[in-house]
LOVEX-734164 format. One record per residue (C-alpha): x, y, z; residue number from 1. Coordinates in nm, 3 decimals. Layout:
BEGIN
+---------+---------+---------+-----+
!      c1 !      c2 !      c3 ! num !
+---------+---------+---------+-----+
!       X !       Y !       Z ! NUM !
...
+---------+---------+---------+-----+
END
This chain:
BEGIN
+---------+---------+---------+-----+
!      c1 !      c2 !      c3 ! num !
+---------+---------+---------+-----+
!  -3.396 ! -11.902 !  -4.526 !   1 !
!  -3.083 ! -12.058 !  -4.673 !   2 !
!  -2.933 ! -11.900 !  -4.981 !   3 !
!  -2.935 ! -12.118 !  -5.296 !   4 !
!  -2.609 ! -12.299 !  -5.359 !   5 !
!  -2.470 ! -12.235 !  -5.709 !   6 !
!  -2.392 ! -12.533 !  -5.932 !   7 !
!  -2.040 ! -12.671 !  -5.891 !   8 !
!  -1.985 ! -12.627 !  -6.263 !   9 !
!  -2.046 ! -12.252 !  -6.229 !  10 !
!  -1.802 ! -12.222 !  -5.940 !  11 !
!  -1.530 ! -12.413 !  -6.124 !  12 !
!  -1.578 ! -12.199 !  -6.434 !  13 !
!  -1.537 ! -11.875 !  -6.239 !  14 !
!  -1.239 ! -12.011 !  -6.046 !  15 !
!  -1.073 ! -12.090 !  -6.377 !  16 !
!  -1.126 ! -11.732 !  -6.485 !  17 !
!  -0.980 ! -11.600 !  -6.163 !  18 !
!  -0.669 ! -11.811 !  -6.203 !  19 !
!  -0.611 ! -11.634 !  -6.533 !  20 !
!  -0.649 ! -11.259 !  -6.500 !  21 !
!  -0.708 ! -11.238 !  -6.870 !  22 !
!  -1.075 ! -11.241 !  -6.774 !  23 !
!  -1.303 ! -11.085 !  -7.034 !  24 !
!  -1.338 ! -10.726 !  -6.921 !  25 !
!  -1.663 ! -10.551 !  -6.853 !  26 !
!  -1.628 ! -10.272 !  -7.106 !  27 !
!  -1.829 ! -10.106 !  -7.381 !  28 !
!  -2.051 ! -10.316 !  -7.608 !  29 !
!  -1.808 ! -10.254 !  -7.896 !  30 !
!  -1.433 ! -10.292 !  -7.943 !  31 !
!  -1.274 !  -9.983 !  -7.789 !  32 !
!  -0.958 ! -10.048 !  -7.987 !  33 !
!  -1.162 !  -9.957 !  -8.295 !  34 !
!  -1.344 !  -9.657 !  -8.145 !  35 !
!  -1.345 !  -9.392 !  -8.417 !  36 !
!  -1.609 !  -9.132 !  -8.328 !  37 !
!  -1.612 !  -8.878 !  -8.042 !  38 !
!  -1.909 !  -9.059 !  -7.886 !  39 !
!  -1.738 !  -9.398 !  -7.897 !  40 !
!  -1.416 !  -9.255 !  -7.756 !  41 !
!  -1.606 !  -9.082 !  -7.475 !  42 !
!  -1.779 !  -9.408 !  -7.381 !  43 !
!  -1.450 !  -9.598 !  -7.379 !  44 !
!  -1.278 !  -9.328 !  -7.173 !  45 !
!  -1.534 !  -9.350 !  -6.892 !  46 !
!  -1.570 !  -9.670 !  -6.685 !  47 !
!  -1.921 !  -9.559 !  -6.587 !  48 !
!  -2.036 !  -9.496 !  -6.944 !  49 !
!  -1.869 !  -9.819 !  -7.055 !  50 !
!  -2.065 ! -10.009 !  -6.791 !  51 !
!  -2.391 !  -9.856 !  -6.910 !  52 !
!  -2.311 !  -9.929 !  -7.274 !  53 !
!  -2.213 ! -10.286 !  -7.190 !  54 !
!  -2.537 ! -10.333 !  -6.997 !  55 !
!  -2.737 ! -10.193 !  -7.286 !  56 !
!  -2.560 ! -10.422 !  -7.531 !  57 !
!  -2.633 ! -10.726 !  -7.315 !  58 !
!  -3.001 ! -10.632 !  -7.281 !  59 !
!  -3.032 ! -10.564 !  -7.654 !  60 !
!  -2.872 ! -10.891 !  -7.762 !  61 !
!  -3.085 ! -11.090 !  -7.520 !  62 !
!  -3.403 ! -10.915 !  -7.635 !  63 !
!  -3.323 ! -10.981 !  -8.001 !  64 !
!  -3.305 ! -11.355 !  -7.931 !  65 !
!  -3.617 ! -11.372 !  -7.713 !  66 !
!  -3.870 ! -11.138 !  -7.872 !  67 !
!  -4.122 ! -11.224 !  -8.140 !  68 !
!  -4.032 ! -11.118 !  -8.499 !  69 !
!  -4.253 ! -10.807 !  -8.500 !  70 !
!  -4.115 ! -10.701 !  -8.161 !  71 !
!  -3.758 ! -10.750 !  -8.286 !  72 !
!  -3.828 ! -10.525 !  -8.585 !  73 !
!  -3.969 ! -10.258 !  -8.354 !  74 !
!  -3.666 ! -10.288 !  -8.127 !  75 !
!  -3.424 ! -10.245 !  -8.419 !  76 !
!  -3.614 !  -9.941 !  -8.543 !  77 !
!  -3.613 !  -9.790 !  -8.196 !  78 !
!  -3.242 !  -9.860 !  -8.158 !  79 !
!  -3.159 !  -9.679 !  -8.483 !  80 !
!  -3.359 !  -9.378 !  -8.367 !  81 !
!  -3.186 !  -9.385 !  -8.030 !  82 !
!  -2.839 !  -9.410 !  -8.189 !  83 !
!  -2.909 !  -9.091 !  -8.385 !  84 !
!  -2.996 !  -8.912 !  -8.061 !  85 !
!  -2.687 !  -9.056 !  -7.892 !  86 !
!  -2.455 !  -8.948 !  -8.171 !  87 !
!  -2.605 !  -8.598 !  -8.165 !  88 !
!  -2.438 !  -8.552 !  -7.825 !  89 !
!  -2.113 !  -8.492 !  -8.012 !  90 !
!  -2.243 !  -8.149 !  -8.113 !  91 !
!  -2.131 !  -8.018 !  -7.772 !  92 !
!  -1.794 !  -8.182 !  -7.696 !  93 !
!  -1.757 !  -8.019 !  -7.354 !  94 !
!  -2.091 !  -8.167 !  -7.244 !  95 !
!  -2.053 !  -8.504 !  -7.414 !  96 !
!  -2.044 !  -8.728 !  -7.105 !  97 !
!  -2.328 !  -8.538 !  -6.938 !  98 !
!  -2.536 !  -8.582 !  -7.254 !  99 !
!  -2.461 !  -8.953 !  -7.294 ! 100 !
!  -2.528 !  -9.066 !  -6.938 ! 101 !
!  -2.904 !  -8.999 !  -6.919 ! 102 !
!  -2.956 !  -9.129 !  -7.273 ! 103 !
!  -2.775 !  -9.454 !  -7.192 ! 104 !
!  -2.948 !  -9.493 !  -6.855 ! 105 !
!  -3.293 !  -9.446 !  -7.004 ! 106 !
!  -3.223 !  -9.682 !  -7.292 ! 107 !
!  -3.098 !  -9.948 !  -7.051 ! 108 !
!  -3.434 !  -9.932 !  -6.875 ! 109 !
!  -3.633 !  -9.933 !  -7.199 ! 110 !
!  -3.456 ! -10.234 !  -7.348 ! 111 !
!  -3.389 ! -10.418 !  -7.023 ! 112 !
!  -3.752 ! -10.420 !  -6.918 ! 113 !
!  -3.841 ! -10.611 !  -7.235 ! 114 !
!  -3.683 ! -10.922 !  -7.084 ! 115 !
!  -3.598 ! -10.830 !  -6.723 ! 116 !
!  -3.865 ! -10.599 !  -6.587 ! 117 !
!  -3.774 ! -10.673 !  -6.224 ! 118 !
!  -3.404 ! -10.580 !  -6.235 ! 119 !
!  -3.337 ! -10.354 !  -6.533 ! 120 !
!  -3.483 ! -10.037 !  -6.385 ! 121 !
!  -3.311 ! -10.089 !  -6.049 ! 122 !
!  -2.975 ! -10.152 !  -6.214 ! 123 !
!  -3.013 !  -9.842 !  -6.430 ! 124 !
!  -3.089 !  -9.639 !  -6.118 ! 125 !
!  -2.775 !  -9.773 !  -5.949 ! 126 !
!  -2.565 !  -9.694 !  -6.255 ! 127 !
!  -2.687 !  -9.333 !  -6.248 ! 128 !
!  -2.563 !  -9.266 !  -5.893 ! 129 !
!  -2.233 !  -9.096 !  -5.991 ! 130 !
!  -2.413 !  -8.858 !  -6.224 ! 131 !
!  -2.750 !  -8.792 !  -6.064 ! 132 !
!  -2.744 !  -8.893 !  -5.695 ! 133 !
!  -3.063 !  -8.703 !  -5.607 ! 134 !
!  -3.264 !  -8.870 !  -5.883 ! 135 !
!  -3.103 !  -9.203 !  -5.795 ! 136 !
!  -3.219 !  -9.169 !  -5.435 ! 137 !
!  -3.571 !  -9.105 !  -5.556 ! 138 !
!  -3.551 !  -9.409 !  -5.781 ! 139 !
!  -3.423 !  -9.633 !  -5.502 ! 140 !
!  -3.718 !  -9.535 !  -5.284 ! 141 !
!  -3.941 !  -9.713 !  -5.534 ! 142 !
!  -3.800 ! -10.042 !  -5.403 ! 143 !
!  -3.893 ! -10.035 !  -5.033 ! 144 !
!  -3.862 ! -10.412 !  -4.992 ! 145 !
!  -3.529 ! -10.447 !  -5.175 ! 146 !
!  -3.230 ! -10.503 !  -4.947 ! 147 !
!  -3.000 ! -10.403 !  -5.235 ! 148 !
!  -3.180 ! -10.071 !  -5.281 ! 149 !
!  -3.162 ! -10.018 !  -4.904 ! 150 !
!  -2.785 ! -10.072 !  -4.906 ! 151 !
!  -2.747 !  -9.816 !  -5.183 ! 152 !
!  -2.949 !  -9.563 !  -4.983 ! 153 !
!  -2.701 !  -9.610 !  -4.699 ! 154 !
!  -2.421 !  -9.555 !  -4.952 ! 155 !
!  -2.582 !  -9.236 !  -5.080 ! 156 !
!  -2.618 !  -9.094 !  -4.731 ! 157 !
!  -2.252 !  -9.147 !  -4.652 ! 158 !
!  -2.083 !  -9.075 !  -4.983 ! 159 !
!  -2.328 !  -8.859 !  -5.179 ! 160 !
!  -2.485 !  -8.619 !  -4.927 ! 161 !
!  -2.638 !  -8.411 !  -5.208 ! 162 !
!  -2.864 !  -8.711 !  -5.274 ! 163 !
!  -3.096 !  -8.594 !  -4.998 ! 164 !
!  -3.100 !  -8.926 !  -4.810 ! 165 !
!  -3.155 !  -8.824 !  -4.448 ! 166 !
!  -2.993 !  -8.973 !  -4.140 ! 167 !
!  -3.328 !  -9.119 !  -4.038 ! 168 !
!  -3.376 !  -9.279 !  -4.379 ! 169 !
!  -3.021 !  -9.414 !  -4.380 ! 170 !
!  -3.063 !  -9.562 !  -4.031 ! 171 !
!  -3.387 !  -9.734 !  -4.131 ! 172 !
!  -3.228 !  -9.865 !  -4.451 ! 173 !
!  -2.928 !  -9.992 !  -4.259 ! 174 !
!  -3.152 ! -10.184 !  -4.020 ! 175 !
!  -3.331 ! -10.335 !  -4.319 ! 176 !
!  -2.997 ! -10.455 !  -4.457 ! 177 !
!  -2.883 ! -10.596 !  -4.123 ! 178 !
!  -3.213 ! -10.779 !  -4.087 ! 179 !
!  -3.154 ! -10.934 !  -4.428 ! 180 !
!  -2.816 ! -11.060 !  -4.308 ! 181 !
!  -2.981 ! -11.238 !  -4.016 ! 182 !
!  -3.034 ! -11.550 !  -4.229 ! 183 !
!  -2.659 ! -11.575 !  -4.300 ! 184 !
!  -2.479 ! -11.636 !  -3.972 ! 185 !
!  -2.132 ! -11.645 !  -4.125 ! 186 !
!  -2.163 ! -11.319 !  -4.320 ! 187 !
!  -2.326 ! -11.150 !  -4.021 ! 188 !
!  -2.039 ! -11.262 !  -3.798 ! 189 !
!  -1.777 ! -11.140 !  -4.046 ! 190 !
!  -1.950 ! -10.805 !  -4.073 ! 191 !
!  -1.980 ! -10.768 !  -3.695 ! 192 !
!  -1.607 ! -10.827 !  -3.657 ! 193 !
!  -1.532 ! -10.557 !  -3.912 ! 194 !
!  -1.784 ! -10.314 !  -3.766 ! 195 !
!  -1.644 ! -10.355 !  -3.415 ! 196 !
!  -1.281 ! -10.323 !  -3.522 ! 197 !
!  -1.177 !  -9.970 !  -3.427 ! 198 !
!  -0.894 !  -9.975 !  -3.681 ! 199 !
!  -1.139 ! -10.014 !  -3.971 ! 200 !
!  -1.271 !  -9.692 !  -4.123 ! 201 !
!  -1.644 !  -9.623 !  -4.132 ! 202 !
!  -1.618 !  -9.592 !  -4.509 ! 203 !
!  -1.494 !  -9.947 !  -4.534 ! 204 !
!  -1.761 ! -10.070 !  -4.292 ! 205 !
!  -2.045 !  -9.927 !  -4.500 ! 206 !
!  -1.889 ! -10.044 !  -4.826 ! 207 !
!  -1.853 ! -10.396 !  -4.683 ! 208 !
!  -2.222 ! -10.396 !  -4.603 ! 209 !
!  -2.295 ! -10.286 !  -4.958 ! 210 !
!  -2.066 ! -10.558 !  -5.093 ! 211 !
!  -2.260 ! -10.823 !  -4.901 ! 212 !
!  -2.589 ! -10.706 !  -5.048 ! 213 !
!  -2.441 ! -10.706 !  -5.398 ! 214 !
!  -2.326 ! -11.062 !  -5.337 ! 215 !
!  -2.676 ! -11.162 !  -5.234 ! 216 !
!  -2.809 ! -11.014 !  -5.558 ! 217 !
!  -2.592 ! -11.278 !  -5.730 ! 218 !
!  -2.478 ! -11.065 !  -6.022 ! 219 !
!  -2.190 ! -11.306 !  -6.080 ! 220 !
!  -2.416 ! -11.606 !  -6.138 ! 221 !
!  -2.626 ! -11.414 !  -6.388 ! 222 !
!  -2.344 ! -11.232 !  -6.564 ! 223 !
!  -2.493 ! -11.315 !  -6.903 ! 224 !
!  -2.815 ! -11.144 !  -6.799 ! 225 !
!  -2.716 ! -10.874 !  -6.551 ! 226 !
!  -2.409 ! -10.654 !  -6.592 ! 227 !
!  -2.205 ! -10.517 !  -6.304 ! 228 !
!  -2.340 ! -10.163 !  -6.268 ! 229 !
!  -2.172 ! -10.082 !  -5.937 ! 230 !
!  -1.807 ! -10.073 !  -6.042 ! 231 !
!  -1.795 !  -9.695 !  -6.012 ! 232 !
!  -1.740 !  -9.737 !  -5.637 ! 233 !
!  -1.373 !  -9.815 !  -5.701 ! 234 !
!  -1.295 !  -9.498 !  -5.893 ! 235 !
!  -1.502 !  -9.286 !  -5.655 ! 236 !
!  -1.416 !  -9.435 !  -5.315 ! 237 !
!  -1.065 !  -9.563 !  -5.380 ! 238 !
!  -0.882 !  -9.752 !  -5.108 ! 239 !
!  -1.186 !  -9.807 !  -4.887 ! 240 !
!  -1.366 !  -9.977 !  -5.176 ! 241 !
!  -1.068 ! -10.195 !  -5.265 ! 242 !
!  -1.041 ! -10.301 !  -4.900 ! 243 !
!  -1.413 ! -10.374 !  -4.872 ! 244 !
!  -1.447 ! -10.574 !  -5.193 ! 245 !
!  -1.131 ! -10.785 !  -5.169 ! 246 !
!  -1.075 ! -11.117 !  -4.993 ! 247 !
!  -1.306 ! -11.129 !  -4.694 ! 248 !
!  -1.415 ! -11.479 !  -4.602 ! 249 !
!  -1.109 ! -11.698 !  -4.660 ! 250 !
!  -1.327 ! -11.957 !  -4.832 ! 251 !
!  -1.514 ! -12.032 !  -5.153 ! 252 !
!  -1.731 ! -11.731 !  -5.075 ! 253 !
!  -1.444 ! -11.515 !  -5.199 ! 254 !
!  -1.480 ! -11.671 !  -5.545 ! 255 !
!  -1.641 ! -11.371 !  -5.710 ! 256 !
!  -1.460 ! -11.088 !  -5.529 ! 257 !
!  -1.424 ! -10.803 !  -5.613 ! 258 !
!  -1.751 ! -10.851 !  -5.808 ! 259 !
!  -1.617 ! -10.634 !  -6.089 ! 260 !
!  -1.394 ! -10.726 !  -6.382 ! 261 !
!  -1.081 ! -10.536 !  -6.485 ! 262 !
!  -1.179 ! -10.241 !  -6.703 ! 263 !
!  -1.069 ! -10.243 !  -7.065 ! 264 !
!  -0.868 ! -10.508 !  -7.246 ! 265 !
!  -0.525 ! -10.480 !  -7.084 ! 266 !
!  -0.510 ! -10.837 !  -6.956 ! 267 !
!  -0.654 ! -10.977 !  -7.276 ! 268 !
!  -0.348 ! -10.869 !  -7.473 ! 269 !
!  -0.104 ! -11.127 !  -7.607 ! 270 !
!   0.192 ! -11.055 !  -7.376 ! 271 !
!  -0.027 ! -11.089 !  -7.068 ! 272 !
!  -0.180 ! -11.412 !  -7.194 ! 273 !
!   0.169 ! -11.549 !  -7.252 ! 274 !
!   0.284 ! -11.449 !  -6.905 ! 275 !
!  -0.029 ! -11.594 !  -6.748 ! 276 !
!  -0.008 ! -11.925 !  -6.935 ! 277 !
!   0.352 ! -11.975 !  -6.820 ! 278 !
!   0.226 ! -11.984 !  -6.459 ! 279 !
!  -0.077 ! -12.208 !  -6.521 ! 280 !
!   0.073 ! -12.549 !  -6.443 ! 281 !
!   0.251 ! -12.433 !  -6.127 ! 282 !
!  -0.060 ! -12.255 !  -6.002 ! 283 !
!  -0.275 ! -12.559 !  -6.069 ! 284 !
!  -0.044 ! -12.779 !  -5.862 ! 285 !
!  -0.023 ! -12.526 !  -5.580 ! 286 !
!  -0.400 ! -12.476 !  -5.579 ! 287 !
!  -0.449 ! -12.846 !  -5.523 ! 288 !
!  -0.250 ! -12.816 !  -5.201 ! 289 !
!  -0.393 ! -12.488 !  -5.075 ! 290 !
!  -0.740 ! -12.574 !  -4.946 ! 291 !
!  -1.030 ! -12.330 !  -4.963 ! 292 !
!  -0.813 ! -12.041 !  -4.841 ! 293 !
!  -0.689 ! -12.028 !  -5.201 ! 294 !
!  -1.005 ! -11.842 !  -5.296 ! 295 !
!  -0.886 ! -11.547 !  -5.089 ! 296 !
!  -0.566 ! -11.542 !  -5.296 ! 297 !
!  -0.765 ! -11.553 !  -5.619 ! 298 !
!  -0.968 ! -11.256 !  -5.494 ! 299 !
!  -0.651 ! -11.060 !  -5.419 ! 300 !
!  -0.517 ! -11.128 !  -5.768 ! 301 !
!  -0.839 ! -11.020 !  -5.932 ! 302 !
!  -0.854 ! -10.708 !  -5.716 ! 303 !
!  -0.500 ! -10.611 !  -5.816 ! 304 !
!  -0.593 ! -10.644 !  -6.184 ! 305 !
!  -0.900 ! -10.428 !  -6.129 ! 306 !
!  -0.695 ! -10.163 !  -5.948 ! 307 !
!  -0.437 ! -10.165 !  -6.228 ! 308 !
!  -0.703 ! -10.072 !  -6.483 ! 309 !
!  -0.913 !  -9.835 !  -6.270 ! 310 !
!  -0.657 !  -9.666 !  -6.042 ! 311 !
!  -0.319 !  -9.713 !  -6.213 ! 312 !
!  -0.170 !  -9.410 !  -6.038 ! 313 !
!  -0.182 !  -9.613 !  -5.717 ! 314 !
!   0.112 !  -9.805 !  -5.861 ! 315 !
!   0.323 !  -9.490 !  -5.872 ! 316 !
!   0.343 !  -9.490 !  -5.493 ! 317 !
!   0.664 !  -9.618 !  -5.339 ! 318 !
!   0.626 !  -9.961 !  -5.172 ! 319 !
!   0.610 !  -9.949 !  -4.791 ! 320 !
!   0.906 ! -10.186 !  -4.769 ! 321 !
!   1.185 ! -10.285 !  -5.004 ! 322 !
!   1.020 ! -10.449 !  -5.301 ! 323 !
!   1.115 ! -10.802 !  -5.396 ! 324 !
!   1.244 ! -10.892 !  -5.741 ! 325 !
!   1.018 ! -11.161 !  -5.888 ! 326 !
!   1.230 ! -11.201 !  -6.200 ! 327 !
!   1.531 ! -11.289 !  -5.987 ! 328 !
!   1.315 ! -11.522 !  -5.781 ! 329 !
!   1.217 ! -11.705 !  -6.100 ! 330 !
!   1.582 ! -11.732 !  -6.203 ! 331 !
!   1.668 ! -11.871 !  -5.859 ! 332 !
!   1.387 ! -12.128 !  -5.865 ! 333 !
!   1.527 ! -12.482 !  -5.841 ! 334 !
!   1.228 ! -12.714 !  -5.807 ! 335 !
!   1.148 ! -12.833 !  -6.158 ! 336 !
!   0.872 ! -13.058 !  -6.026 ! 337 !
!   0.660 ! -12.773 !  -5.893 ! 338 !
!   0.738 ! -12.548 !  -6.190 ! 339 !
!   0.921 ! -12.688 !  -6.495 ! 340 !
!   1.223 ! -12.494 !  -6.617 ! 341 !
!   1.079 ! -12.447 !  -6.966 ! 342 !
!   0.775 ! -12.269 !  -6.825 ! 343 !
!   0.992 ! -12.052 !  -6.602 ! 344 !
!   1.191 ! -11.948 !  -6.907 ! 345 !
!   0.866 ! -11.867 !  -7.087 ! 346 !
!   0.765 ! -11.651 !  -6.792 ! 347 !
!   1.090 ! -11.456 !  -6.799 ! 348 !
!   1.061 ! -11.406 !  -7.175 ! 349 !
!   0.709 ! -11.264 !  -7.135 ! 350 !
!   0.792 ! -11.010 !  -6.863 ! 351 !
!   0.928 ! -10.725 !  -7.074 ! 352 !
!   0.657 ! -10.754 !  -7.344 ! 353 !
!   0.394 ! -10.741 !  -7.068 ! 354 !
!   0.557 ! -10.428 !  -6.926 ! 355 !
!   0.564 ! -10.263 !  -7.267 ! 356 !
!   0.203 ! -10.354 !  -7.345 ! 357 !
!   0.095 ! -10.220 !  -7.006 ! 358 !
!   0.286 !  -9.895 !  -7.050 ! 359 !
!   0.129 !  -9.833 !  -7.390 ! 360 !
!  -0.219 !  -9.917 !  -7.262 ! 361 !
!  -0.184 !  -9.683 !  -6.963 ! 362 !
!  -0.081 !  -9.397 !  -7.188 ! 363 !
!  -0.357 !  -9.451 !  -7.441 ! 364 !
!  -0.641 !  -9.557 !  -7.211 ! 365 !
!  -0.566 !  -9.378 !  -6.883 ! 366 !
!  -0.373 !  -9.071 !  -6.992 ! 367 !
!  -0.052 !  -9.136 !  -6.798 ! 368 !
!   0.265 !  -8.973 !  -6.923 ! 369 !
!   0.529 !  -9.199 !  -7.075 ! 370 !
!   0.738 !  -9.186 !  -6.758 ! 371 !
!   0.442 !  -9.252 !  -6.530 ! 372 !
!   0.319 !  -9.535 !  -6.750 ! 373 !
!   0.658 !  -9.707 !  -6.748 ! 374 !
!   0.686 !  -9.678 !  -6.369 ! 375 !
!   0.332 !  -9.804 !  -6.310 ! 376 !
!   0.377 ! -10.086 !  -6.561 ! 377 !
!   0.689 ! -10.209 !  -6.383 ! 378 !
!   0.504 ! -10.216 !  -6.052 ! 379 !
!   0.192 ! -10.380 !  -6.195 ! 380 !
!   0.396 ! -10.662 !  -6.348 ! 381 !
!   0.604 ! -10.695 !  -6.031 ! 382 !
!   0.299 ! -10.728 !  -5.807 ! 383 !
!   0.124 ! -10.964 !  -6.048 ! 384 !
!   0.424 ! -11.198 !  -6.049 ! 385 !
!   0.498 ! -11.169 !  -5.677 ! 386 !
!   0.144 ! -11.264 !  -5.579 ! 387 !
!   0.163 ! -11.583 !  -5.779 ! 388 !
!   0.518 ! -11.670 !  -5.681 ! 389 !
!   0.429 ! -11.637 !  -5.313 ! 390 !
!   0.126 ! -11.861 !  -5.365 ! 391 !
!   0.326 ! -12.128 !  -5.549 ! 392 !
!   0.605 ! -12.120 !  -5.293 ! 393 !
!   0.372 ! -12.138 !  -4.994 ! 394 !
!   0.167 ! -12.424 !  -5.135 ! 395 !
!   0.426 ! -12.643 !  -5.300 ! 396 !
!   0.720 ! -12.624 !  -5.060 ! 397 !
!   0.931 ! -12.499 !  -5.348 ! 398 !
!   1.130 ! -12.193 !  -5.442 ! 399 !
+---------+---------+---------+-----+
END
């Protein structure tokens, strides 16, 4: 059976977001810049807890708008009671995260099922995988017909052996997932190529299969109803996850990759918005010349932004080859038609503020030392600019 085609308006909206990596981040349900209590700071410090809190906030806000007045009053009363229990976790600082996770997971189910009984419990089970893999496996078994649950059982067998998912169960789940792919010839062909490529790690193969099932669940199209609960795979599986969830198809199907927004508010800050806006016109022109392969580039940009906020220490590694100098490339740019001089000057003026904002954010939000943060910030800004400069140059005949 053919998959439903999303409205063109939805695709264009998401593409616009991908062109500007100042995409609203999937973070806590409150402003982490204003976090003032130990509980709030613990939630903001953990991508997994932030995801749960964001999911809970989305479920709660949706329920408040949809429920009858008496049900809304009951929900508010229940939420106040729950918040007292949540805040009581601060009594044991060394066990704070372990205390918060089950409370958040359970509340996500309780509130989510008020408006989304079919998906809330499954998503809460998925979100609990990093903390309670054995219980998560048991929860996933309650969805025997779900291809998404089957893909997560395969994940648990490979990456969380303490989950208790057996080889036999994983094999059966994998066959269920592959059968689901049978109605999508293109995705099945792409996966077969990856699976048969001896240079590709088994970790990446299994994560690619998981990625395809997450895509079929269409989280991106229902982002206002269903939060990304799977983003923990990047912090837990590292390079294999980044490889599996990046550009894959070379077409519009890459639109939503890596199916997870940058964590925190780094790219929402003023210096980054200024740097991004200075590239907008040139990127728009180049995109018009690029064809559908441009969606693979958008995916790579979005993936880099995600990595910068989840795995910033990756940017402390020395480049494999001599790194280019995007600032000098901007200074050397001569084609005013493809990229007006005024906008190039704006880009150069925004570089150092973006570096400084990134360095400060990495120290405060990710615990890097001042020296590490400065080094990572330089590399993050360099890669961000280089990706876009290469795209503009390749698709406008300029530079």
